[in-house]
BALOBA-1460 file (C-alpha; in Angstrom, 3 decimals):
// residues 227
<rec num="1" residu="m" x="-37.203" y="35.054" z="-97.717"/>
<rec num="2" residu="k" x="-33.627" y="36.147" z="-97.345"/>
<rec num="3" residu="r" x="-31.456" y="33.676" z="-95.508"/>
<rec num="4" residu="k" x="-29.769" y="34.888" z="-92.378"/>
<rec num="5" residu="e" x="-26.050" y="35.202" z="-92.824"/>
<rec num="6" residu="i" x="-24.067" y="32.636" z="-90.846"/>
<rec num="7" residu="k" x="-20.697" y="33.763" z="-89.618"/>
<rec num="8" residu="i" x="-18.157" y="31.027" z="-88.878"/>
<rec num="9" residu="l" x="-15.346" y="31.741" z="-86.441"/>
<rec num="10" residu="l" x="-12.272" y="29.526" z="-86.145"/>
<rec num="11" residu="a" x="-10.465" y="29.051" z="-82.857"/>
<rec num="12" residu="a" x="-6.746" y="29.764" z="-82.941"/>
<rec num="13" residu="p" x="-4.564" y="27.902" z="-82.265"/>
<rec num="14" residu="r" x="-6.312" y="24.686" z="-83.317"/>
<rec num="15" residu="g" x="-5.495" y="21.301" z="-84.778"/>
<rec num="16" residu="f" x="-2.832" y="18.770" z="-83.895"/>
<rec num="17" residu="c" x="-0.045" y="19.584" z="-81.476"/>
<rec num="18" residu="a" x="3.637" y="19.167" z="-82.368"/>
<rec num="19" residu="g" x="3.799" y="15.817" z="-80.540"/>
<rec num="20" residu="v" x="0.985" y="14.373" z="-82.651"/>
<rec num="21" residu="e" x="2.449" y="15.725" z="-85.905"/>
<rec num="22" residu="r" x="5.812" y="14.212" z="-84.922"/>
<rec num="23" residu="a" x="4.279" y="10.795" z="-84.175"/>
<rec num="24" residu="i" x="2.384" y="10.694" z="-87.485"/>
<rec num="25" residu="e" x="5.558" y="11.640" z="-89.348"/>
<rec num="26" residu="i" x="7.487" y="8.874" z="-87.554"/>
<rec num="27" residu="v" x="4.990" y="6.274" z="-88.811"/>
<rec num="28" residu="k" x="5.149" y="7.586" z="-92.382"/>
<rec num="29" residu="k" x="8.954" y="7.705" z="-92.411"/>
<rec num="30" residu="s" x="9.143" y="4.222" z="-90.886"/>
<rec num="31" residu="i" x="6.954" y="2.850" z="-93.684"/>
<rec num="32" residu="d" x="9.208" y="4.596" z="-96.223"/>
<rec num="33" residu="k" x="12.309" y="3.129" z="-94.562"/>
<rec num="34" residu="y" x="11.194" y="-0.423" z="-93.779"/>
<rec num="35" residu="g" x="8.376" y="-0.908" z="-96.261"/>
<rec num="36" residu="a" x="4.918" y="-2.203" z="-95.349"/>
<rec num="37" residu="p" x="3.738" y="-3.518" z="-93.047"/>
<rec num="38" residu="v" x="4.924" y="-1.580" z="-90.024"/>
<rec num="39" residu="y" x="3.218" y="-2.344" z="-86.723"/>
<rec num="40" residu="v" x="2.024" y="0.333" z="-84.304"/>
<rec num="41" residu="r" x="1.273" y="-0.505" z="-80.683"/>
<rec num="42" residu="h" x="-2.002" y="1.250" z="-79.850"/>
<rec num="43" residu="e" x="-3.470" y="4.009" z="-82.021"/>
<rec num="44" residu="i" x="-0.602" y="6.393" z="-82.760"/>
<rec num="45" residu="v" x="-3.003" y="9.230" z="-81.878"/>
<rec num="46" residu="h" x="-6.683" y="9.137" z="-80.971"/>
<rec num="47" residu="n" x="-8.044" y="10.186" z="-84.345"/>
<rec num="48" residu="k" x="-9.912" y="7.747" z="-86.608"/>
<rec num="49" residu="y" x="-9.192" y="9.751" z="-89.766"/>
<rec num="50" residu="v" x="-5.438" y="9.651" z="-89.116"/>
<rec num="51" residu="v" x="-5.431" y="5.984" z="-88.112"/>
<rec num="52" residu="d" x="-7.440" y="4.942" z="-91.189"/>
<rec num="53" residu="g" x="-5.115" y="6.958" z="-93.415"/>
<rec num="54" residu="l" x="-2.035" y="5.249" z="-91.973"/>
<rec num="55" residu="k" x="-3.655" y="1.826" z="-92.377"/>
<rec num="56" residu="k" x="-4.040" y="2.524" z="-96.100"/>
<rec num="57" residu="i" x="-0.291" y="3.036" z="-96.533"/>
<rec num="58" residu="g" x="0.794" y="-0.015" z="-94.555"/>
<rec num="59" residu="a" x="0.441" y="0.519" z="-90.807"/>
<rec num="60" residu="i" x="-1.067" y="-2.307" z="-88.758"/>
<rec num="61" residu="f" x="-2.353" y="-1.356" z="-85.313"/>
<rec num="62" residu="v" x="-2.173" y="-3.761" z="-82.371"/>
<rec num="63" residu="e" x="-2.668" y="-3.416" z="-78.631"/>
<rec num="64" residu="e" x="0.039" y="-5.854" z="-77.506"/>
<rec num="65" residu="l" x="3.286" y="-7.128" z="-79.019"/>
<rec num="66" residu="e" x="2.050" y="-10.719" z="-78.806"/>
<rec num="67" residu="e" x="-0.488" y="-9.890" z="-81.544"/>
<rec num="68" residu="i" x="2.353" y="-9.327" z="-84.021"/>
<rec num="69" residu="k" x="2.839" y="-12.537" z="-86.003"/>
<rec num="70" residu="d" x="5.930" y="-11.466" z="-87.931"/>
<rec num="71" residu="k" x="8.407" y="-10.401" z="-85.251"/>
<rec num="72" residu="s" x="10.941" y="-9.416" z="-87.925"/>
<rec num="73" residu="r" x="8.851" y="-6.330" z="-88.692"/>
<rec num="74" residu="p" x="9.403" y="-3.087" z="-86.745"/>
<rec num="75" residu="v" x="6.918" y="-1.794" z="-84.192"/>
<rec num="76" residu="i" x="6.241" y="1.823" z="-83.273"/>
<rec num="77" residu="f" x="5.175" y="2.960" z="-79.802"/>
<rec num="78" residu="s" x="2.413" y="5.580" z="-79.787"/>
<rec num="79" residu="a" x="2.698" y="9.244" z="-78.794"/>
<rec num="80" residu="h" x="1.094" y="8.430" z="-75.426"/>
<rec num="81" residu="g" x="4.143" y="6.500" z="-74.202"/>
<rec num="82" residu="v" x="4.410" y="2.940" z="-72.908"/>
<rec num="83" residu="p" x="5.328" y="1.213" z="-69.623"/>
<rec num="84" residu="k" x="8.991" y="0.219" z="-69.268"/>
<rec num="85" residu="k" x="8.077" y="-3.435" z="-69.681"/>
<rec num="86" residu="v" x="7.026" y="-2.896" z="-73.316"/>
<rec num="87" residu="p" x="10.432" y="-1.986" z="-74.835"/>
<rec num="88" residu="a" x="11.961" y="-4.640" z="-72.566"/>
<rec num="89" residu="e" x="9.571" y="-7.200" z="-74.071"/>
<rec num="90" residu="a" x="10.422" y="-6.011" z="-77.602"/>
<rec num="91" residu="e" x="14.130" y="-6.483" z="-76.904"/>
<rec num="92" residu="k" x="13.471" y="-9.944" z="-75.501"/>
<rec num="93" residu="l" x="11.620" y="-10.825" z="-78.711"/>
<rec num="94" residu="k" x="14.505" y="-9.313" z="-80.725"/>
<rec num="95" residu="m" x="12.089" y="-6.845" z="-82.311"/>
<rec num="96" residu="e" x="13.198" y="-3.517" z="-83.723"/>
<rec num="97" residu="y" x="11.135" y="-0.691" z="-82.278"/>
<rec num="98" residu="v" x="10.712" y="3.033" z="-82.824"/>
<rec num="99" residu="d" x="9.599" y="5.191" z="-79.907"/>
<rec num="100" residu="a" x="7.169" y="7.937" z="-80.978"/>
<rec num="101" residu="t" x="6.403" y="9.016" z="-77.400"/>
<rec num="102" residu="c" x="5.744" y="12.758" z="-77.227"/>
<rec num="103" residu="p" x="8.804" y="14.488" z="-75.687"/>
<rec num="104" residu="l" x="6.538" y="16.246" z="-73.174"/>
<rec num="105" residu="v" x="5.201" y="12.872" z="-72.022"/>
<rec num="106" residu="s" x="8.776" y="11.598" z="-71.752"/>
<rec num="107" residu="k" x="9.502" y="14.636" z="-69.562"/>
<rec num="108" residu="v" x="6.834" y="13.452" z="-67.106"/>
<rec num="109" residu="h" x="8.331" y="9.939" z="-67.179"/>
<rec num="110" residu="r" x="11.772" y="11.295" z="-66.242"/>
<rec num="111" residu="e" x="10.284" y="13.482" z="-63.497"/>
<rec num="112" residu="a" x="8.538" y="10.474" z="-61.989"/>
<rec num="113" residu="e" x="11.683" y="8.340" z="-62.202"/>
<rec num="114" residu="n" x="13.815" y="10.984" z="-60.500"/>
<rec num="115" residu="l" x="11.279" y="11.454" z="-57.715"/>
<rec num="116" residu="n" x="11.138" y="7.703" z="-57.189"/>
<rec num="117" residu="k" x="14.938" y="7.458" z="-57.033"/>
<rec num="118" residu="n" x="14.853" y="10.073" z="-54.276"/>
<rec num="119" residu="g" x="12.443" y="7.984" z="-52.215"/>
<rec num="120" residu="i" x="9.391" y="10.182" z="-52.790"/>
<rec num="121" residu="q" x="5.865" y="8.784" z="-53.084"/>
<rec num="122" residu="i" x="4.335" y="9.998" z="-56.347"/>
<rec num="123" residu="l" x="0.766" y="11.059" z="-57.028"/>
<rec num="124" residu="l" x="-0.220" y="11.074" z="-60.702"/>
<rec num="125" residu="i" x="-3.165" y="13.308" z="-61.568"/>
<rec num="126" residu="g" x="-4.873" y="11.756" z="-64.581"/>
<rec num="127" residu="h" x="-7.560" y="9.500" z="-66.012"/>
<rec num="128" residu="k" x="-7.585" y="5.801" z="-65.168"/>
<rec num="129" residu="n" x="-6.911" y="3.488" z="-68.133"/>
<rec num="130" residu="h" x="-5.779" y="6.340" z="-70.382"/>
<rec num="131" residu="p" x="-2.741" y="5.097" z="-72.383"/>
<rec num="132" residu="e" x="-0.595" y="7.985" z="-71.152"/>
<rec num="133" residu="v" x="-1.434" y="7.242" z="-67.521"/>
<rec num="134" residu="i" x="-0.703" y="3.544" z="-68.024"/>
<rec num="135" residu="g" x="2.643" y="4.488" z="-69.555"/>
<rec num="136" residu="t" x="3.619" y="6.891" z="-66.776"/>
<rec num="137" residu="m" x="2.611" y="4.529" z="-63.976"/>
<rec num="138" residu="g" x="4.558" y="1.821" z="-65.772"/>
<rec num="139" residu="q" x="7.814" y="3.724" z="-65.242"/>
<rec num="140" residu="i" x="7.623" y="3.221" z="-61.476"/>
<rec num="141" residu="p" x="7.444" y="0.067" z="-59.313"/>
<rec num="142" residu="k" x="3.889" y="-0.840" z="-58.313"/>
<rec num="143" residu="g" x="2.805" y="0.766" z="-55.054"/>
<rec num="144" residu="e" x="5.186" y="3.713" z="-55.372"/>
<rec num="145" residu="i" x="2.910" y="5.815" z="-57.577"/>
<rec num="146" residu="d" x="-0.800" y="6.424" z="-56.905"/>
<rec num="147" residu="l" x="-3.481" y="7.753" z="-59.248"/>
<rec num="148" residu="i" x="-5.573" y="10.802" z="-58.363"/>
<rec num="149" residu="e" x="-8.511" y="11.253" z="-60.751"/>
<rec num="150" residu="n" x="-10.558" y="13.969" z="-59.077"/>
<rec num="151" residu="i" x="-11.014" y="16.191" z="-56.018"/>
<rec num="152" residu="y" x="-12.655" y="13.333" z="-54.117"/>
<rec num="153" residu="d" x="-9.510" y="11.242" z="-54.570"/>
<rec num="154" residu="a" x="-7.354" y="14.188" z="-53.490"/>
<rec num="155" residu="n" x="-9.379" y="14.869" z="-50.353"/>
<rec num="156" residu="n" x="-9.476" y="11.216" z="-49.346"/>
<rec num="157" residu="y" x="-5.907" y="10.206" z="-50.159"/>
<rec num="158" residu="q" x="-4.019" y="8.640" z="-47.269"/>
<rec num="159" residu="n" x="-0.227" y="8.651" z="-47.374"/>
<rec num="160" residu="k" x="0.277" y="5.118" z="-46.096"/>
<rec num="161" residu="s" x="3.941" y="5.112" z="-47.144"/>
<rec num="162" residu="n" x="4.847" y="7.974" z="-44.760"/>
<rec num="163" residu="k" x="7.258" y="9.173" z="-47.468"/>
<rec num="164" residu="k" x="7.454" y="12.721" z="-48.751"/>
<rec num="165" residu="l" x="4.890" y="13.376" z="-51.484"/>
<rec num="166" residu="a" x="5.133" y="14.855" z="-54.971"/>
<rec num="167" residu="f" x="2.709" y="15.049" z="-57.870"/>
<rec num="168" residu="v" x="2.969" y="14.909" z="-61.645"/>
<rec num="169" residu="t" x="0.115" y="15.147" z="-64.139"/>
<rec num="170" residu="q" x="-1.112" y="13.697" z="-67.385"/>
<rec num="171" residu="t" x="-0.254" y="16.147" z="-70.181"/>
<rec num="172" residu="t" x="-3.762" y="16.256" z="-71.681"/>
<rec num="173" residu="l" x="-6.115" y="17.368" z="-68.924"/>
<rec num="174" residu="s" x="-8.634" y="20.115" z="-68.309"/>
<rec num="175" residu="v" x="-6.574" y="23.020" z="-66.980"/>
<rec num="176" residu="d" x="-9.410" y="24.178" z="-64.701"/>
<rec num="177" residu="d" x="-10.195" y="20.737" z="-63.266"/>
<rec num="178" residu="t" x="-6.523" y="20.014" z="-62.647"/>
<rec num="179" residu="k" x="-6.044" y="23.344" z="-60.892"/>
<rec num="180" residu="e" x="-8.808" y="22.445" z="-58.424"/>
<rec num="181" residu="i" x="-7.278" y="19.018" z="-57.742"/>
<rec num="182" residu="i" x="-3.843" y="20.549" z="-57.143"/>
<rec num="183" residu="l" x="-5.312" y="23.108" z="-54.725"/>
<rec num="184" residu="a" x="-7.013" y="20.280" z="-52.810"/>
<rec num="185" residu="l" x="-3.748" y="18.322" z="-52.584"/>
<rec num="186" residu="k" x="-1.797" y="21.381" z="-51.427"/>
<rec num="187" residu="k" x="-4.404" y="22.115" z="-48.789"/>
<rec num="188" residu="k" x="-4.214" y="18.583" z="-47.412"/>
<rec num="189" residu="f" x="-0.451" y="18.160" z="-47.900"/>
<rec num="190" residu="p" x="1.176" y="21.632" z="-47.679"/>
<rec num="191" residu="e" x="4.668" y="20.184" z="-48.187"/>
<rec num="192" residu="i" x="3.813" y="18.290" z="-51.377"/>
<rec num="193" residu="k" x="6.407" y="18.822" z="-54.117"/>
<rec num="194" residu="e" x="5.212" y="20.046" z="-57.509"/>
<rec num="195" residu="p" x="6.879" y="20.050" z="-60.953"/>
<rec num="196" residu="k" x="9.183" y="23.003" z="-61.643"/>
<rec num="197" residu="k" x="7.136" y="23.584" z="-64.774"/>
<rec num="198" residu="e" x="3.560" y="22.344" z="-65.095"/>
<rec num="199" residu="d" x="3.135" y="19.029" z="-66.888"/>
<rec num="200" residu="i" x="0.000" y="19.900" z="-68.870"/>
<rec num="201" residu="c" x="1.165" y="20.393" z="-72.448"/>
<rec num="202" residu="y" x="1.329" y="23.977" z="-73.748"/>
<rec num="203" residu="a" x="-0.810" y="22.940" z="-76.735"/>
<rec num="204" residu="t" x="-3.507" y="21.601" z="-74.408"/>
<rec num="205" residu="t" x="-3.423" y="24.845" z="-72.427"/>
<rec num="206" residu="n" x="-3.514" y="27.284" z="-75.338"/>
<rec num="207" residu="r" x="-6.236" y="25.390" z="-77.187"/>
<rec num="208" residu="q" x="-8.469" y="25.383" z="-74.106"/>
<rec num="209" residu="a" x="-7.838" y="29.119" z="-73.735"/>
<rec num="210" residu="a" x="-8.732" y="29.639" z="-77.407"/>
<rec num="211" residu="v" x="-12.019" y="27.765" z="-76.954"/>
<rec num="212" residu="k" x="-12.967" y="29.906" z="-73.943"/>
<rec num="213" residu="k" x="-12.180" y="33.095" z="-75.836"/>
<rec num="214" residu="i" x="-14.135" y="32.270" z="-78.972"/>
<rec num="215" residu="a" x="-17.081" y="30.618" z="-77.160"/>
<rec num="216" residu="e" x="-18.126" y="34.023" z="-75.789"/>
<rec num="217" residu="k" x="-18.759" y="35.192" z="-79.352"/>
<rec num="218" residu="c" x="-20.710" y="32.131" z="-80.565"/>
<rec num="219" residu="d" x="-24.289" y="30.870" z="-80.430"/>
<rec num="220" residu="m" x="-23.141" y="27.332" z="-81.198"/>
<rec num="221" residu="f" x="-19.764" y="25.637" z="-80.961"/>
<rec num="222" residu="f" x="-18.542" y="22.587" z="-82.897"/>
<rec num="223" residu="v" x="-15.540" y="20.447" z="-82.008"/>
<rec num="224" residu="i" x="-14.209" y="18.512" z="-84.999"/>
<rec num="225" residu="g" x="-12.223" y="15.407" z="-84.120"/>
<rec num="226" residu="s" x="-12.420" y="11.876" z="-82.752"/>
<rec num="227" residu="r" x="-13.204" y="10.281" z="-79.417"/>
């Protein structure tokens, strides 16, 4: 019996974004410069294959600076960004650090800081406990930035501060889900200020668009990666 031909289609664009490639390169160059071991706070990117590969050449991954026994060794901050207190702690411990935060995440940090300086209450659309969200919320004093995870949160949010409102978003979100949350916020708070340019990363957006386009032509779809 003749086997049925299987046609494999590849989504384009695909693979790592520029921010991830940059962060991986920073770890490799740091190992070349300082020698092993080099510490990395949190997984540099959420990909087991990449993390295991970096471990083999001398990277040691930790969640907190206090886990680092040899404080004379450099530490790298992951692409997701870190709260302000982390580099401050590194300086207090006299540790050399390298910041591999994605520039597009740093853009959101600066947006949030500027809004806060102007006395505006910030709403961050994102996922609770995600490293990027922890990092962004850690740029602003507690109580002056609130997390919105879904439409329910948007519809039920109460502006107890009585300040003007603005929102920023995590850079790696579902474009469709985020659009619905933003519409809900705008409906409830018509004067809410939004970013001049959307915060969801262009790579996130174009890869989701590529998946939608190719999915129409497939009987089965595989996503290759890590959780």
